[in-house]
C-alpha positions in Angstrom: 56.1 25.1 -4.0 55.8 22.7 -6.9 54.7 20.0 -4.4 51.7 22.2 -3.4 50.6 22.7 -6.9 50.8 19.1 -8.0 48.7 18.0 -4.9 46.0 20.6 -5.0 44.2 19.3 -8.1 43.9 16.0 -6.6 42.4 17.3 -3.4 39.7 19.2 -5.5 39.1 16.1 -7.4 38.6 14.2 -4.3 36.3 16.7 -2.8 34.2 17.0 -6.0 34.0 13.2 -6.4 32.8 13.0 -2.7 30.0 15.7 -3.3 28.9 13.9 -6.4 28.7 10.6 -4.5 26.8 12.3 -1.7 24.3 13.8 -4.0 23.8 10.7 -5.8 22.9 8.7 -2.7 20.7 11.4 -1.3 18.9 11.4 -4.6 18.6 7.7 -4.7 17.3 7.7 -1.0 14.8 10.4 -1.8 13.3 8.9 -4.8 12.9 5.4 -3.3 10.9 6.9 -0.4 7.8 7.3 -2.5 5.7 4.3 -1.7 3.4 2.9 -4.1 0.2 1.4 -3.1 -2.2 -0.9 -4.8 -5.2 0.4 -6.7 -8.4 0.4 -4.6 -11.6 -1.1 -6.2 -14.5 0.4 -4.3 -16.7 -1.9 -5.8 -15.4 -4.8 -3.7 -17.7 -5.4 -0.8 -15.0 -5.4 1.8 -14.9 -1.5 1.6 -17.4 0.6 3.8 -18.0 3.9 2.0 -19.1 7.2 3.0 -19.8 9.9 0.5 -20.6 13.6 0.8 -19.1 17.0 0.7 -16.3 18.8 2.6 -15.4 22.4 3.2 -11.6 22.4 4.2 -9.7 25.4 5.5 -6.0 24.1 5.6 -5.0 27.1 7.8 -6.7 30.0 9.5 -5.3 32.3 7.1 -6.3 30.5 3.9 -9.5 30.2 2.1 -11.8 27.3 2.4 -12.1 24.7 -0.3 -15.4 23.0 -1.1 -15.5 19.7 -2.8 -16.7 16.1 -2.9 -15.6 13.6 -0.4 -15.2 9.8 -0.5 -14.1 8.1 2.7 -13.5 4.4 2.5 -12.2 1.7 5.1 -12.0 -2.1 5.2 -12.2 -4.3 8.3 -8.5 -4.7 7.9 -8.3 -0.7 8.6 -7.1 0.1 5.0 -8.2 3.6 4.4 -9.0 5.7 1.3 -9.9 9.3 1.4 -10.4 11.3 -1.7 -11.2 15.2 -1.8 -12.1 16.8 -5.3 -13.6 19.7 -6.8 -15.1 18.2 -9.9 -13.4 17.5 -12.2 -10.2 18.1 -10.4 -8.8 16.0 -7.6 -7.4 18.0 -4.7 -5.9 15.1 -2.8 -6.2 11.4 -2.0 -4.8 9.6 0.9 -4.5 5.7 1.3 -3.2 3.3 3.8 -2.7 -0.5 3.2 -1.3 -2.6 6.0 1.8 -0.7 7.3 2.2 1.6 4.3 0.6 5.1 3.7 0.5 7.8 1.2 -1.1 11.1 0.5 -0.9 13.0 -2.8 -1.8 16.6 -3.0 -2.5 16.5 -6.8 -3.1 20.2 -7.3 0.4 21.0 -5.7 2.2 18.1 -7.3 3.3 16.9 -3.7 3.4 13.4 -2.3 4.2 12.2 1.1 4.5 8.4 2.0 6.1 6.0 4.5 5.7 3.1 6.6 3.9 2.5 10.1 1.3 4.9 11.1 0.8 8.2 9.0 1.8 11.5 10.6 -0.7 13.0 12.8 -0.6 16.4 10.9 -2.6 14.5 8.1 -6.0 14.1 9.9 -7.6 12.7 6.9 -6.2 9.4 7.7 -8.2 9.3 10.7 -11.4 10.4 9.1 -13.3 7.0 9.2 -12.6 6.6 12.8 -13.5 10.1 13.7 -16.8 9.7 11.8 -17.6 6.7 14.0 -16.9 8.7 17.2 -13.2 7.9 18.0 -11.4 10.4 20.0 -9.5 13.0 18.0 -5.7 13.6 18.4 -4.1 16.3 20.6 -5.3 19.8 19.4 -8.2 18.6 17.5 -11.8 18.9 18.6 -14.7 17.1 16.6 -18.2 18.3 17.0 -21.2 16.3 15.5 -23.4 19.0 14.7 -26.3 16.8 13.0 -26.7 13.2 12.2 -24.6 13.3 9.1 -22.5 16.5 9.8 -19.2 16.9 11.7 -16.9 19.9 12.3 -13.2 19.0 12.9 -11.1 21.8 14.1 -7.5 22.0 15.0 -7.2 24.7 17.7 -3.4 25.0 17.1 -3.2 25.6 13.4 -6.8 26.8 12.6 -7.2 23.8 10.0 -11.0 23.1 9.8 -13.0 20.6 8.0 -16.7 20.5 7.8 -18.1 17.1 6.6 -21.6 16.6 5.5 -22.4 12.9 4.3 -25.0 11.9 2.0 -26.2 9.0 4.0 
């Protein structure tokens, strides 16, 4: 009986130490996954810029958000999209080389990574879609006028109406 009592605290210490180590590693990996990207200077002539307004319905059961839209792309396919309701930004998304990031400022959430951005964030594809590229699966793009597009995800109900100033 005495042998059992002396060994038990060491087992608990080992388990606690292992849990603390695992949690520390998970925290370290999670924090290091936020990719920082360089600031964008839209005054630089390498950027092609579209400006206008958008009406975004994130899901069919949510209310639409109206706001100002800036879409920009370089010849190297770097992308910046900013959607804001003056004076508050709603989100920004950016790609540079093989890195991407999207920040939902109003919700305090950021997602980032390497390689191609996830297809669920259609905003990264907006410059290509505005120029006539084929949309991904479940998405439809209707050009309603020379400067107006309707993007619709038939699966989720997400809808984006874009009206450009130029």
